[in-house]
Backbone as a ProteinNet text record, in pm:
[ID]
protein_1_A
[PRIMARY]
MTALRTLSLLCLSVALGACSQIDTGNVGVERTLGKVGQEALPPGLYFTLFKTVDEFTAKEVSFSLENLTPKSRDNLTMQDVDIDIYFKTTPASIPALFVKYQGDVVQHKQVVKDGTGDLLVAYSRVQREAREAIYKAIAQMDATTMHTKRAELAESVRNTLQAELDATDKGAFTVTAVNVRNMLTDKAIESAIRQRAETDQAIEKKRKEIDLAKAEAERLIVQAEGEARANQIISASLTPALKEIRLAEIQRDTALAIASKQGNTVLMGGGAAPLVSVGR
[TERTIARY]
-1757	-1693.7	-1574.1	-1599.6	-1507.2	-1601.2	-1718.7	-1875.7	-1914.3	-1890.3	-1908.7	-1776.5	-1660.5	-1597.5	-1595.7	-1615	-1651.5	-1788.6	-1888	-1978.6	-1926	-1824	-1865.5	-1736.7	-1647.5	-1540.4	-1672.8	-1762	-1836.6	-1920	-1955	-2010.9	-1966.4	-1815.9	-1755.5	-1701.9	-1639.8	-1644.4	-1798.4	-1908.9	-2022.1	-2013	-1984.4	-1973	-1911.1	-1755.2	-1662.5	-1701.2	-1760.3	-1798.3	-1900.2	-2004.4	-2056.4	-2045.3	-1901.5	-1865.7	-1822	-1839	-1792.9	-1708.4	-1574	-1502.6	-1475.5	-1529.1	-1488.1	-1328.2	-1266.7	-1119.1	-1142.1	-1013.2	-973.1	-1017.3	-1084.6	-1061.7	-1206.7	-1285.9	-1364	-1529.6	-1611.4	-1738.8	-1788.4	-1943.5	-1988.3	-2145.3	-2233.9	-2355.4	-2394.9	-2528.9	-2622.2	-2703.6	-2736.2	-2904	-2944.6	-3072.4	-3162.9	-3311.3	-3279.9	-3400.5	-3452.6	-3316.5	-3361.2	-3361.4	-3366.2	-3377.8	-3231.1	-3204.1	-3078.2	-3060.3	-2959.5	-2976.2	-2926.3	-2928.8	-2979.8	-2803.3	-2770.7	-2630.1	-2520.9	-2400	-2264.2	-2145.8	-2161.7	-2152	-1949	-1914.8	-1755.8	-1703.9	-1573.7	-1471.9	-1487.4	-1472.8	-1435	-1544	-1558	-1609	-1777.7	-1843	-2006.7	-2060.6	-2148.7	-2223.1	-2307	-2305.2	-2417.6	-2453.6	-2463.2	-2565.8	-2690	-2788.1	-2886.4	-2962.9	-2825	-2775	-2688.6	-2652.2	-2568.2	-2478.1	-2352.4	-2308.1	-2167	-2222.2	-2141	-2042.8	-1924.6	-1771.6	-1766.6	-1732.3	-1740	-1595	-1527.9	-1433.6	-1454.4	-1410.6	-1379.1	-1269	-1183.7	-1052.7	-1047.4	-947.5	-925.6	-898.6	-925.7	-998.9	-907.7	-862.4	-798.9	-863.4	-904	-893	-900.1	-804.6	-782	-872.7	-851.1	-904.1	-868.7	-837.4	-735.5	-781.6	-704.7	-768.7	-837.3	-884.7	-990.3	-942.3	-1036.8	-1030.7	-1061.6	-1083.5	-1194.3	-1152.8	-1304.7	-1257.8	-1223.8	-1114.3	-1075.3	-1154	-1115.6	-1210.3	-1230.5	-1098	-1058	-1086.5	-1128.9	-1258.8	-1160.8	-984.3	-953.5	-931.3	-957.3	-957.8	-830.7	-801.6	-660.1	-664.5	-553	-553.5	-532.7	-514.7	-485.3	-472.2	-529.9	-563.8	-602.6	-479.9	-490.3	-496.2	-599.6	-638.6	-681.7	-592.1	-606.3	-709.3	-855.8	-901.8	-910.6	-885.2	-850.5	-1001.9	-1033	-1209.2	-1259.5	-1252.3	-1305.5	-1490.9	-1558.9	-1680.1	-1678.1	-1773.3	-1823.6	-1857.9	-1819.6	-1859.6	-1988.3	-2072.2	-2197.6	-2321.1	-2237.8	-2342.9	-2378.8	-2252.8	-2294.1	-2395.7	-2464.5	-2589.6	-2671.5	-2676.2	-2770.7	-2743.6	-2610.4	-2545.3	-2568.9	-2564.8	-2590.8	-2736	-2856.1	-2974.8	-2976.7	-2922	-2946.1	-2927.4	-2786.8	-2729.4	-2662.1	-2796.8	-2725.1	-2665.6	-2683.6	-2681.1	-2528	-2479.9	-2392.5	-2216.1	-2195.6	-2147	-2038.8	-1882.4	-1805.6	-1680.5	-1585.9	-1500	-1402.6	-1338.5	-1226.1	-1075.3	-1062.6	-979.8	-1038.4	-1177.7	-1188.2	-1122.1	-1125.6	-1105.8	-978.7	-875.1	-753.6	-668.2	-542.6	-497.4	-409.2	-414	-360.4	-451.6	-627.7	-641.4	-693.6	-769.4	-887.6	-1032.4	-1069.1	-1255.1	-1302.3	-1276.1	-1408.4	-1475.7	-1624.4	-1701.4	-1682.1	-1715.1	-1715.1	-1860	-1921.3	-2036.3	-2057.8	-2151.5	-2187.3	-1976.2	-1945.4	-1791.8	-1867.3	-1941.6	-1974.3	-2043.4	-2113.6	-2138.5	-2008.8	-1923.1	-1854	-1731.5	-1755.8	-1660.9	-1717.8	-1855.7	-1927.9	-1930.2	-1961.7	-1889.5	-1805.4	-1675.8	-1501.6	-1516.1	-1546.8	-1532.8	-1636.6	-1762.9	-1814.8	-1704.2	-1647.7	-1618.3	-1446.5	-1389.9	-1232.2	-1309.3	-1454	-1459.9	-1466.1	-1574.2	-1648.1	-1475.1	-1433.1	-1318.1	-1206.6	-1169.1	-1093.7	-1162	-1280.3	-1372.8	-1363.7	-1319.6	-1274	-1115.3	-1062.8	-882	-880	-799.1	-758.1	-601.9	-629.5	-498.3	-376.1	-361.2	-213.6	-147.1	-202	-197.9	-173.4	-280.8	-313.1	-203.2	-117.4	33.1	82.8	31.8	129.8	37.5	-97.3	-209.9	-257.6	-149	-199	-280.2	-203.8	-253	-338.7	-349.6	-497.2	-638.6	-587.1	-688.9	-731.9	-612.6	-661.8	-788.2	-761.6	-815.6	-953.1	-1028.5	-1094.6	-1149.8	-1083	-1184.6	-1234.8	-1163.6	-1182.2	-1310.8	-1294.4	-1454.8	-1542.8	-1552.8	-1637.8	-1675.7	-1597	-1646.9	-1718.2	-1665.2	-1678.2	-1866.6	-1895.8	-2010.6	-2121.3	-2089.5	-2174.4	-2247	-2164.5	-2160.2	-2233.8	-2194.9	-2284.7	-2399.8	-2435.2	-2593.7	-2696.4	-2685.5	-2756.1	-2730.2	-2579	-2536.5	-2496.3	-2528.3	-2437.4	-2375.3	-2235.6	-2123.9	-2113.9	-2163.3	-2106.3	-1972.6	-1966.4	-1840.3	-1742.5	-1587.9	-1511.8	-1395.2	-1342.4	-1273	-1135	-1124.5	-902.4	-825.5	-793.4	-738.3	-725.7	-691.9	-693.5	-540.4	-518.3	-318.2	-362.5	-351.5	-322.8	-188.7	-211.7	-88.8	-21.9	-106.5	-85.4	-158	-68.1	-209.9	-110	-172.3	-79.3	-220.5	-121.8	-254.2	-188.4	-263.3	-239.4	-95.2	-33.2	96.3	81.1	-56.1	-106.9	-85.9	-163.1	-158.8	-30.9	80.9	188.8	285.8	234.5	353.2	259.8	149.4	90.6	142.9	193.6	227.7	348.3	436.7	595.9	610.8	486.9	489.1	484.5	343.2	329.3	442.3	490.6	624.2	725.2	737.7	846.8	823.5	698.7	672.4	621.6	588.2	588.2	753.7	839.5	1001.2	1073.5	1009.2	1020	989.7	830.4	771.7	851.6	884.8	964.7	1060	1179	1298.8	1297.9	1146.9	1163.2	1099.8	993.6	1002.6	1088.3	1195.9	1280.5	1379.1	1440.4	1498.7	1384	1274.1	1225.4	1234.5	1220.1	1244.9	1395.8	1510.6	1645.2	1652	1575.5	1592.4	1577.8	1425.5	1366	1448.9	1492.3	1599.6	1720.8	1809.6	1899.8	1879	1721	1711.2	1684.4	1607.4	1571.1	1718.6	1829.3	1983.5	1972.8	1968.4	2040.4	1933.5	1798	1785.8	1808.2	1802.4	1839.9	2004.2	2111.6	2238.4	2236.9	2158.2	2151.6	2083.8	1973.4	1905.8	2067.1	2144.3	2202	2341.2	2395.6	2425.9	2431.1	2293.8	2209.5	2218.4	2200.5	2174.7	2324.6	2435.1	2545.3	2591.5	2562.7	2619.7	2472.7	2396.7	2307.6	2351.7	2403.4	2449.1	2632	2679.3	2821.6	2790.5	2709.2	2686.7	2645.5	2525.9	2518.6	2610.6	2684.2	2791.2	2930.8	2894.3	3007.9	2961.8	3015.7	3032.5	3056.1	3013.8	3100.7	3252.8	3340.2	3453.5	3522.2	3472.7	3513.5	3492.2	3416.9	3385.6	3438.2	3535.7	3622.9	3734	3750.5	3911.7	3920.3	3749.8	3762.8	3745.1	3698	3728.3	3887.2	3955.8	4102.3	4142.6	4131.5	4200.7	4151	4030.9	3990.5	4101.5	4031.2	4151.8	4321.5	4352.5	4548.2	4539.7	4437.5	4474.4	4448.9	4349.4	4357.8	4498	4497	4641.7	4739.4	4740.2	4892.3	4866	4748.4	4730.1	4772	4696.7	4775.8	4877.6	4918.9	5125.8	5207.3	5134.6	5199.8	5233.1	5165.3	5204.6	5286.2	5390.2	5499.3	5458.2	5487	5438.2	5282.6	5264.9	5231.3	5214.3	5172.9	5154.1	5048.8	5057.5	4951.7	4990.6	4863.2	4862.1	4764.7	4793.8	4720.7	4636.8	4498.3	4439.9	4469.4	4448.5	4547.4	4644.9	4683.7	4861	4980.9	4905.4	5054.5	5125	5258	5346.4	5287.6	5378.2	5339	5367.9	5227.9	5289.9	5385.6	5309.4	5436.9	5450.1	5622.2	5642.1	5745.9	5694.3	5748.6	5759.9	5756.7	5771.6	5917.5	5932	6060.7	6098.9
6009.4	5888.1	5907.9	6045.7	6026	6004	6054.3	6009.9	5868.3	5757.7	5626.4	5595.7	5608.7	5583.6	5593.3	5687.7	5689.7	5648.1	5579.3	5516.8	5365.2	5313.7	5180.9	5208.2	5260.4	5228.6	5205.6	5312.1	5324	5205.9	5132.2	5019	4886.1	4931.1	4794.6	4789	4923.4	4951.7	4902.8	4917	4876.2	4719.5	4610.3	4496.1	4446.9	4535.7	4451.1	4477.7	4597.4	4574.7	4486.2	4446.9	4327	4203.5	4162.3	4051	3986.2	3890.7	3840.9	3706.1	3677.1	3572.3	3475.2	3389.7	3239.2	3230.9	3198.1	3117.1	3023	2929.4	2800.6	2776.2	2648.7	2619.8	2694.9	2770.3	2842.4	2799.6	2844.7	2808.5	2912.1	2941.6	3065.6	2984.2	3132.4	3110.8	3239.7	3189	3298.3	3327.9	3443.3	3540.2	3625.7	3543.4	3642	3685	3864	3903.7	3864.7	3794.6	3738.3	3570.4	3517.4	3429.7	3303.8	3244.4	3162.2	3014.5	3000.4	2889.5	2818.8	2682.1	2537.2	2499.8	2558.5	2475	2589.4	2508.9	2577.8	2607.9	2730.8	2772.7	2735	2648.8	2618.9	2793.1	2749.3	2864.9	2941.4	3042.3	3048.1	3256.4	3341	3438	3473.6	3475.5	3511	3673.4	3709.8	3817.6	3897	3967.7	3991.2	4104	4176.1	4299.7	4229.3	4163.3	4127.4	4022.5	4004.2	3903.4	3875.1	3844.4	3872	3704.1	3738.6	3591.3	3569.6	3525.4	3541.3	3414.4	3454	3343.9	3324.8	3145.4	3074.1	3042.1	2963.5	2942	2783.8	2639.1	2487.2	2489.9	2549.5	2492.9	2432.3	2382	2350.4	2476.4	2499.4	2614	2567.1	2638.5	2588.3	2711.8	2681.5	2739.9	2731.3	2762.9	2736.5	2757.3	2680.5	2713.4	2737.1	2780.5	2796.9	2833.1	2821.3	2867.5	2739	2639.4	2552.1	2504.6	2487.4	2421.7	2302.4	2193.2	2092.6	1995.6	1949.1	1820	1665	1647.5	1466.1	1395.8	1283.7	1137.5	1145.3	1136.4	1181.6	1305.2	1409.9	1529.7	1610.9	1577.5	1748	1804.2	1945.2	2081.6	2101.9	2079.5	2107.9	2238.2	2299.6	2430.2	2510.6	2440.2	2517	2401.1	2439.8	2312.9	2407.2	2391.6	2476.3	2372.6	2344.6	2271.8	2314.3	2282.6	2362.4	2281.3	2282.8	2206.9	2271.3	2133.8	2175.8	2069.8	2164.9	2122.8	2153.1	2119.7	2129.9	2201.9	2235.8	2213.9	2161.7	2080.5	2027.9	2120.8	2161.6	2226.4	2238.9	2146.5	2122.4	2111.3	2117	2156.4	2295.3	2375.4	2559	2554.5	2599.6	2642.6	2567	2512.2	2440.4	2526.9	2526.5	2544.1	2719.6	2758.5	2916.6	2934.2	2868.9	2912	2887	2755.5	2724.2	2792.2	2835.5	2909.2	3062.2	3117.2	3304.4	3394.7	3321.9	3419.8	3394.6	3311.6	3191.3	3239.6	3334.6	3334.7	3433.3	3410.7	3531	3506.6	3640.9	3615.9	3547.5	3514	3385.8	3452.2	3589.4	3596.8	3649.2	3637	3700.6	3552.5	3434.7	3330.1	3291.2	3261.9	3255.6	3445.8	3415	3498	3508	3663.7	3696.7	3573.4	3545	3495.3	3592.1	3544.6	3617.1	3682.3	3662	3771.7	3688.8	3571.9	3476.5	3422.3	3418.1	3371.9	3223.4	3195.9	3093.9	3048.1	2937.9	2903.9	2841.7	2853.4	2751.1	2749	2871.1	2850.2	2829.2	2938	2908.3	2772.6	2739.4	2588.3	2526.1	2470.3	2367.8	2452.3	2531	2602.4	2556.7	2558.4	2534.4	2406.4	2309.4	2166.1	2108.9	2183.6	2147.6	2152.2	2236	2275.7	2209.2	2159	2013.5	1905.7	1886.2	1724.9	1680.8	1855.3	1852.1	1802	1869.7	1880.3	1699.4	1664.3	1511.7	1401.7	1456.8	1368.1	1370.8	1466.8	1523.4	1430.9	1405.6	1368.8	1215.1	1198	991.9	971.9	1035.1	1051.9	1095.8	1008.2	1049.4	1165.5	1257	1392.6	1345.5	1245.9	1206	1089.9	1090.8	1007.6	1072.1	1164.3	1258.3	1303.3	1331.7	1404.5	1337.2	1182.8	1066.9	978.2	1057.6	1005.6	1154.8	1219.5	1364.9	1272.8	1165.8	1153.3	1048.3	984.3	939	1019.4	1146.7	1286.7	1310.4	1337.4	1409.5	1346.5	1207.9	1118.6	1108.8	1091.5	1135.3	1208.3	1340.9	1464.8	1467.5	1427	1455.2	1325.9	1208.5	1124.4	1186	1267	1311	1398	1472	1592.8	1568.8	1510.6	1441.5	1390	1325.2	1232.2	1370.8	1495.7	1606.5	1639.9	1669.9	1759.5	1691	1530.1	1466.5	1439.6	1460.3	1404	1523.6	1627.6	1709.7	1791.4	1800	1806.9	1668.5	1534	1455.1	1495.2	1447.7	1507.3	1612.5	1712.2	1888.1	1921.5	1852	1907.9	1794.4	1840.4	1689.7	1749.4	1696	1716.8	1640.3	1750.8	1662.5	1643.8	1715.7	1708.7	1769.5	1699.8	1760.7	1763.6	1844.9	1941.2	1933.7	1863.2	1875.1	1975.3	2088.4	2225.7	2217	2247.6	2247.5	2205.9	2143.9	2073	2098	2160.5	2195.1	2150.5	2115.8	2098.1	2174.6	2130	2273.7	2141.4	2244	2199.2	2092.1	2051.5	1918.6	1819.6	1860.6	1728.2	1716.7	1780.3	1776.3	1671.6	1750	1649.4	1490.3	1429.7	1354	1252.2	1372.9	1279.3	1208.1	1317.9	1283.8	1158.6	1140.4	1041.2	924	942.8	795.7	791.4	852.4	820.5	721.9	797	712.1	588.4	582.6	449.2	361.7	391.5	291.6	247	362.2	313.6	184.2	221.6	155	-12.4	29.6	-101.5	-200.3	-165	-191.8	-221.3	-159.5	-241.1	-350.4	-330.2	-471.1	-585.9	-572.2	-633.7	-722.2	-665	-688.8	-795	-725.4	-823.7	-988.8	-953.3	-1094.2	-1191.1	-1126.4	-1146.9	-1240	-1158.2	-1199.3	-1319.9	-1313.5	-1421.8	-1500.7	-1523	-1652.8	-1707.7	-1639.5	-1681.5	-1755.7	-1713.1	-1716.7	-1882.2	-1896.1	-2030.3	-2176.8	-2122.7	-2182.6	-2210	-2132.7	-2224.7	-2281.5	-2263.1	-2406.2	-2474.5	-2495.4	-2629	-2703.5	-2648.3	-2708	-2756.7	-2713.5	-2681	-2812.6	-2871.7	-2957.2	-3078.4	-3034.3	-3230.5	-3273	-3164.9	-3216.5	-3295.5	-3210.9	-3356.8	-3463.1	-3466.5	-3595.7	-3676	-3608.5	-3688.9	-3682.2	-3641.6	-3678.5	-3842	-3800.7	-3902	-4042.2	-4033.5	-4133.2	-4250.3	-4133.5	-4210	-4235.7	-4227	-4244.2	-4388.8	-4429.7	-4485.7	-4656.4	-4575.9	-4711	-4737.7	-4686.5	-4714	-4849.1	-4840.3	-4887.2	-5045.3	-5182.3	-5343.3	-5336.9	-5415.6	-5481.7	-5451.7	-5498.1	-5549.1	-5437	-5302.3	-5154.1	-5073.7	-5143.5	-5094.8	-5106.4	-5229.7	-5304.9	-5231.8	-5204.7	-5113	-4999.9	-4925.7	-4803.5	-4826.1	-4886.9	-4875.2	-4900.9	-5006.5	-4981.5	-4907.1	-4817.7	-4653.5	-4556.5	-4561.7	-4489.1	-4518.6	-4624.9	-4715.4	-4674	-4662.2	-4661.8	-4497.7	-4442.2	-4270.6	-4244	-4295.1	-4263	-4309.6	-4451.7	-4480.9	-4391.6	-4338.1	-4310.7	-4163.9	-4057.6	-3994.4	-3974.5	-4053	-4149.7	-4167.8	-4193.9	-4253.5	-4159.5	-4019.5	-3923.2	-3814.2	-3878.3	-3791.8	-3873.1	-3831	-3874.5	-3954.2	-4080.9	-4177.9	-4271.3	-4222.2	-4346	-4432.8	-4588.1	-4720.3	-4725.1	-4770.2	-4846.2	-5002.3	-5078.2	-5219.5	-5202.9	-5328.2	-5374.1	-5492.2	-5490.3	-5617.3	-5757.4	-5877.1	-6026	-6050.7	-5980.8	-6041.7	-5938.1	-5854.1	-5800.3	-5708.5	-5709.9	-5623.6	-5461.6	-5407.3	-5268.1	-5191.4	-5119.5	-5028.5	-4914.8	-4840.3	-4726.7	-4742.1	-4769.4	-4762.1	-4660.9	-4575.9	-4427	-4440.6	-4542.2	-4547.4	-4566.9	-4551.6	-4538.3	-4607.6
-6463.7	-6446.3	-6307.5	-6242.7	-6121.7	-6019.7	-6058.6	-5936.4	-5970.8	-6097.2	-6097.8	-5983.6	-5994.7	-5910.4	-5791.8	-5727.7	-5610.4	-5562.8	-5697.1	-5614.6	-5603.7	-5671.3	-5670.5	-5584.4	-5490.3	-5388.8	-5293.3	-5244.8	-5145.3	-5131.5	-5284.9	-5259.9	-5197	-5257.1	-5198.3	-5083.7	-5011.3	-4894.3	-4776.5	-4836.7	-4771.4	-4793	-4901.9	-4914.9	-4821.6	-4840.3	-4733.4	-4578.7	-4565.6	-4387.3	-4363.6	-4463.9	-4438	-4400.8	-4407	-4418.5	-4300.3	-4255.8	-4138.9	-4159.6	-4142.5	-4160.6	-4006.3	-4025.6	-3951.4	-3966.8	-3843.5	-3854.1	-3866.8	-3865.7	-3874.1	-3670.5	-3649.4	-3555.1	-3462.9	-3553.6	-3506.9	-3581.3	-3507.3	-3638.1	-3577.4	-3695.6	-3651.7	-3658.3	-3583.6	-3516.4	-3583.4	-3657.3	-3781.8	-3736.2	-3720.1	-3658.1	-3709.3	-3761.7	-3875.2	-3780.6	-3793.3	-3672.6	-3583.1	-3462.8	-3342.8	-3342.6	-3463.1	-3515	-3520.9	-3464.2	-3431.9	-3535	-3653.4	-3704.2	-3606.9	-3689.7	-3646.5	-3661.8	-3768.5	-3853.8	-3769.5	-3748.4	-3730.2	-3882.4	-3869.9	-4036.4	-3986.4	-4099.2	-4092.4	-4084.4	-4126.2	-4149.7	-4284.6	-4276.3	-4416.1	-4408.4	-4520.3	-4553.2	-4577.5	-4521	-4487.6	-4498.6	-4610.2	-4647.2	-4511.2	-4449.9	-4296.9	-4312.6	-4430.8	-4438.6	-4376.8	-4382.5	-4347.9	-4221.1	-4180.3	-4076.6	-3983.9	-3832.1	-3775.5	-3811.6	-3788.4	-3762.1	-3645.1	-3509.6	-3452.1	-3402.4	-3424	-3438.1	-3255.2	-3304.2	-3166.1	-3154.6	-3058.8	-3015.5	-3027.8	-3105.8	-3101	-3035.1	-3053.3	-3032.5	-2846.3	-2805.4	-2665.8	-2596.8	-2465.7	-2379.5	-2255.3	-2138.4	-2052.3	-1933.8	-1829.4	-1705.9	-1581.7	-1463.8	-1369.3	-1261.3	-1135.9	-1044.2	-916.1	-831.4	-759.3	-612.9	-496.4	-319	-324.6	-349.2	-315.9	-199.1	-111.2	61.4	74.9	-31.9	-6.3	96	136.8	265.5	185.3	248.7	173.5	272.1	282.9	294.1	468.2	459.7	685.6	739.4	643.4	681.7	759.1	660.4	707.2	573.1	598.6	507.2	450.5	291.9	249.4	249.6	231.4	267.1	106.9	33.2	-101	-206.6	-287	-422.5	-536.7	-635.4	-770.1	-859	-931.1	-1017.1	-1184.1	-1338.8	-1422	-1524.6	-1573.9	-1681.4	-1827.2	-1915.2	-2028.3	-2115.2	-2201	-2243.8	-2369.8	-2452.1	-2596.1	-2647.9	-2684.1	-2742.8	-2889.5	-2899.4	-3025.2	-3127	-3178	-3320.2	-3350.6	-3363	-3413.5	-3278.6	-3192	-3064.7	-3026.6	-3119.2	-3019.4	-3089.2	-3198	-3199	-3088.3	-3082.3	-2974.1	-2818.3	-2811.4	-2680	-2659.1	-2795.6	-2763.6	-2695.4	-2789.6	-2795.2	-2649.5	-2542	-2402.1	-2303.4	-2353.4	-2217.6	-2274.5	-2358.4	-2413.8	-2316.5	-2191.7	-2085.6	-2029.4	-2108.7	-2034	-2136.7	-2175.6	-2291.3	-2286	-2265.3	-2237.6	-2386.4	-2371.4	-2512.5	-2410.6	-2519.9	-2490	-2435.2	-2439.1	-2346.4	-2176.7	-2188.4	-2030.4	-1905.2	-2031.7	-1983.3	-1942.5	-2049.6	-2083.1	-2101.4	-2069.3	-2100.4	-2232	-2267.9	-2398.6	-2502	-2472.3	-2523.9	-2687.8	-2739.1	-2845.3	-2853.3	-2906.7	-2853.7	-2940.1	-2939.5	-2982.4	-2895.1	-2886.8	-2829.1	-2746.7	-2597.4	-2541.2	-2509.5	-2550.6	-2435.9	-2352.8	-2299.5	-2157.1	-2063.2	-2064.2	-1991	-1807.3	-1817.2	-1636.9	-1611.3	-1672	-1645.1	-1612.9	-1723.2	-1726.8	-1615.6	-1557.9	-1449.5	-1336.6	-1316.6	-1209.5	-1152.4	-1267	-1254.7	-1236.1	-1293.6	-1237.3	-1118.4	-1052.9	-914.2	-797.2	-869.5	-787.8	-832.9	-930.7	-959.2	-858.8	-849.9	-797.4	-623.5	-567	-425.1	-413.6	-481.6	-499.1	-524.7	-612.2	-581.6	-470	-447.9	-300.6	-192.2	-199.3	-26	-95.1	-185.2	-166.2	-154.3	-131.1	-76.3	52.9	91.4	218.7	199.4	291.5	290.9	305.8	377.1	452.3	248.4	154.4	119.2	-14.8	-58.8	-160.2	-251.7	-193.4	-281.3	-352.2	-304.9	-395.3	-492.9	-499.3	-617.1	-704.9	-776.8	-795	-972.1	-990.7	-1132.9	-1137	-1013.4	-990.3	-955	-883.7	-840.2	-1005.7	-1057.6	-1185.6	-1306.6	-1254.1	-1335.3	-1322.1	-1153.6	-1110.4	-1155.4	-1101.6	-1165.7	-1324.3	-1378.3	-1552.1	-1570.4	-1491.3	-1563.4	-1460.3	-1343.1	-1272.3	-1366.3	-1405.8	-1468.2	-1609.8	-1676.1	-1826.6	-1786.4	-1713	-1626	-1599	-1579.7	-1544	-1631.9	-1723.1	-1855.5	-1923.6	-1963.8	-2048.7	-2021.1	-1856.6	-1853.9	-1876.5	-1914.9	-1962.8	-2112.9	-2134.6	-2249.6	-2319.2	-2357.7	-2433.9	-2527.9	-2511.8	-2640	-2690.9	-2602	-2635.7	-2618.5	-2503.5	-2415.2	-2405	-2398.4	-2396.6	-2306.2	-2209.6	-2124.3	-2189.6	-2166.7	-2266.5	-2176.1	-2036.7	-1960	-1854.6	-1722.4	-1610.2	-1524.4	-1521	-1443.4	-1303.7	-1184.6	-1048.2	-1069.1	-1038.8	-1041.8	-886.2	-813.1	-671.7	-510.7	-429.9	-362.8	-202.5	-123.6	-5.5	96.1	220.5	297.5	440.1	549.2	682.1	756.6	859.8	906.9	964.4	1035.5	1137.8	1018.2	913.7	783.5	750.1	743.5	652.8	822.2	911.9	1075.6	1023.1	1002.3	1004.1	842.9	766.6	680.7	638.7	711.9	712.5	863.1	930	1020.6	986.2	893.5	803.6	734.5	699.8	571.8	631.1	752.1	848	909.3	943.7	970	876.3	737.3	589	575.1	615.8	583.3	691.7	820.1	926.3	903.5	836.4	828.1	681.3	630.9	477.9	532.5	655.3	692.6	752.9	814.8	892	803.9	698.2	570.5	505	512.7	456.9	502.3	606.9	789.5	750.4	794.7	773.4	650.2	550.8	383.7	383.9	447.5	418.3	558.1	658.5	728.7	700.8	635.3	543.8	432.5	426.5	270.7	328.1	466	507.4	583	618.1	680.3	605.2	443.3	336.2	292.6	292.5	236	352.8	507.1	554.7	542.1	575	557.1	416.6	310.2	184.4	200	224.5	289.1	323.5	474.5	564.7	478.4	425.2	358.1	215.4	165.6	81.8	156.5	246.3	351.4	368.8	415.8	480.7	357.1	288.9	107.2	88.8	89.8	70.6	142.1	314.4	353.1	338.7	290.2	271.3	180.1	96.8	-94.5	-22.2	108.3	92	184.1	254.7	370	272.7	188.2	98.5	37.8	-39.2	-127.9	-60.2	106.8	152.5	170.9	121.7	135.5	300.5	350.4	478.9	457.3	369.2	345.6	338.6	254	323.7	438.1	508.6	624.8	765.8	732.5	770.1	756.2	636.1	626	661.2	630.9	706	858.4	927.9	1077.6	1153.5	1046.6	1102.3	1070.6	945.9	929.6	1023	1107.3	1196.2	1261.4	1356	1465.3	1446	1376.5	1301.5	1339	1274.5	1298.6	1427.4	1519.3	1643.3	1761.9	1689.6	1786.7	1757.7	1667.6	1626.2	1658.8	1702.9	1771.8	1877.6	1967	2106.4	2107.4	2070.9	2086.7	2103.6	1975.5	1937.7	2092.4	2206.5	2285.5	2410.3	2505	2538.4	2674.1	2695.2	2824	2751	2612	2580.2	2550.1	2578.2	2440	2438	2327.8	2248.9	2175.8	2290.2	2199.1	2097.3	2046	1913	1950.1	1938.9	1978.7	1920.4	1966.6	1925	1892.1	2033.6	2107.5	2026.8	1916.3	1885.5	1963.6	1870.3	2007.3	1977.9	2088.6	2107.8	1946	1840.8	1776.6	1820.8	1884.5	1943.1	2109.5	2171.8	2301.5	2341	2455.8	2447.4	2589.8	2660.4	2867.4	2868.9	2976.6	2990.7	3148.5
[MASK]
++++++++++++++++++++++++++++++++++++++++++++++++++++++++++++++++++++++++++++++++++++++++++++++++++++++++++++++++++++++++++++++++++++++++++++++++++++++++++++++++++++++++++++++++++++++++++++++++++++++++++++++++++++++++++++++++++++++++++++++++++++++++++++++++++++++++++++++++++++++++

């Protein structure tokens, strides 16, 4: 009885030791006598006494490219560029990629700090293409304005990298994000950037002054046109009789103003007596 129990435990241990588990987010690639299976195995427990099941990650993976010194469009060399790349491998493509890139397989923890022992296929190729994409993207931008266009640079790198990966392995990889973490130029470029910023500020100030002057000129034109229009309306509304009355009022006001000064005498036309007489 004891021997039977021992044999049962031994068989159970062998059976458990001959099983491989594929965790959620990963896929398995089966190898039997050196032949790689064409189908990716989903998460689960697999009996591997007579075959091998390698576990590959299909989760998002990130890596960093640091201390890059690419040249910009204006032929200036960047001092230090650090960019993070995020990508995922399509689960169904992993078996074919494993066959194609058998010499390019690394563990997740070799790429990502605190990563797992899961395998990652074609990592070196993705890294190489990412580096080229960064150099191409920066070569299309000016160093003096690049620091203000980080989002545009990141999108350019992502699009270029995705296109290069799809060129030979269509749909196998998805570039999920690109983060421009650090971008330094040399001192000469930094000086040029500051000078350009000051020039842009001066230009903007002058532009605002011109806009303000134009607005004031337009206001004065509108005001003058309004006054001219009002005078036309008033003039058109006066009848000949009203004009005579208005003229008489003006003459009277003028006479009173003159007569108010000592030594002046004002005579009205038509033989009338002096309106004001202050002579001695």
